[in-house]
C-alpha positions, 0 to 999 in steps of 0.5 A: 347548476354549480356556480363557478365559485363552487366548481373551483372550491370542488376542484381545490377540495378534490385535490385534498381528497386525493392527498389524504385518500391515497394508497397507503390508507386501509380500506377499513379506515376509508370507510370510516372517513366516509361515515365521519363525512356523512355525519357532518354532512347531515349534521349541516342538513339539520342545523340551518344556522350551522350551515350557513355559519360554516358556508357563508362565503362572506365571513373570514374562513379562519373563524369558520375553522375555528368553529368547525374544530370546536365542534368537530375535534376529537369526534371524527377521525383527524383525517376526516377533519382534514376534508371538512376543515378543507371544505369549510376553508374554501368559497362556496356559492351557497351553503348547500354547495358546501353540504353536498361537496362534503357528501360527495367527499363520503362517497369518494372514500368509499369508492377508494376503499372499493379501488383499495379492494379490487372491487370497483368494477363489481360495485359499479356492476351491483349499482348497474343491476339495482338501477334496472330493478329498481326501473321495472319496479317503481313501486319499490323505488318509490317506497325507497323514496317516501320522506314520510317514512323513517330513514331506517324503515326505509333502509330496511327495505333496501336490505330486504331488496340487496342484502347479501347480494351486494358488497358491504362498501356498495350496500354502505353507498345505498344506505346513505342515498336512501337516508339523505335528505339531499338525495330525493330520488333513489334512481338519480342517486344511483345514476349518480354514483354510477357516473362517478365511479366511470369518472374515477376510472377516467372513462364513461360508461354505457348502458346496454339492453339487449333481448339476449345476453351478449358474449364476453367478445360481443361486450369487448367488441362493443366497448371499443366501438364505443371508445372509438365513436367517443374518443374516450374509454368506455366500460360496457354494463349490459342488462337484458330487457325482452321488450328490446326484441333485437338488437340494442339499446345503448345509452351513453349519458344522455345520448341513446342509441336504439338500434333495437328490433322493437324500435324498428317496428314502430317506426315502421308502424309510424310509417304505414299509418302516415 
């Protein structure tokens, strides 16, 4: 759980991100920002001493900023450096929180790029579809998580799985999720990315499983009903699952609404057995 100092630092950093990743920045520039921010985060992961120095809340921020300028000025875009400096100048509960915040800023830059291209909804759908594939193919997920295998080889597997089937921005997010030492599980990383995508549109996401495809009208009615139930906008992502048999299984965050025939049959069998 993130402690109070880091929660406040994240809040301040997001204001800086909003100022830098505004509507006047091109999609290509935002992708470059993400590459820069990921590279700085990766360096901090690989260099424990540097990570501790730049993330030490007990030292004066001026000294940390001078060191960051000497290391990164001219090596990353000036606006990327603005985000890096903003993060380093804040007070974090632990140096790891600084590293994670820079990775998160990279994710945000890619979400902003997708939004500029009017592909944020498509990105969310692609992540959801891959989440369903990996849940069904646990062996593939395990291979993508195998940290004894070099990240490049794991990303080759990812490319074979989704190459040509997702947008370049989605693929960039996934490549980093696979190679990052801070994201231990590809499925958990995708879940986090889905939550971020929904939050960017100021809504929650409902994962819906059904035995047969829902019509557009049914999805709209379900989204309206869930939005009324939770008191905030809900976007619906649907997938087929023959095990549902009939009805729906809906997951919003950690809450599951199981209205499937399969669950009712299981409850009936349990009652009969009792």
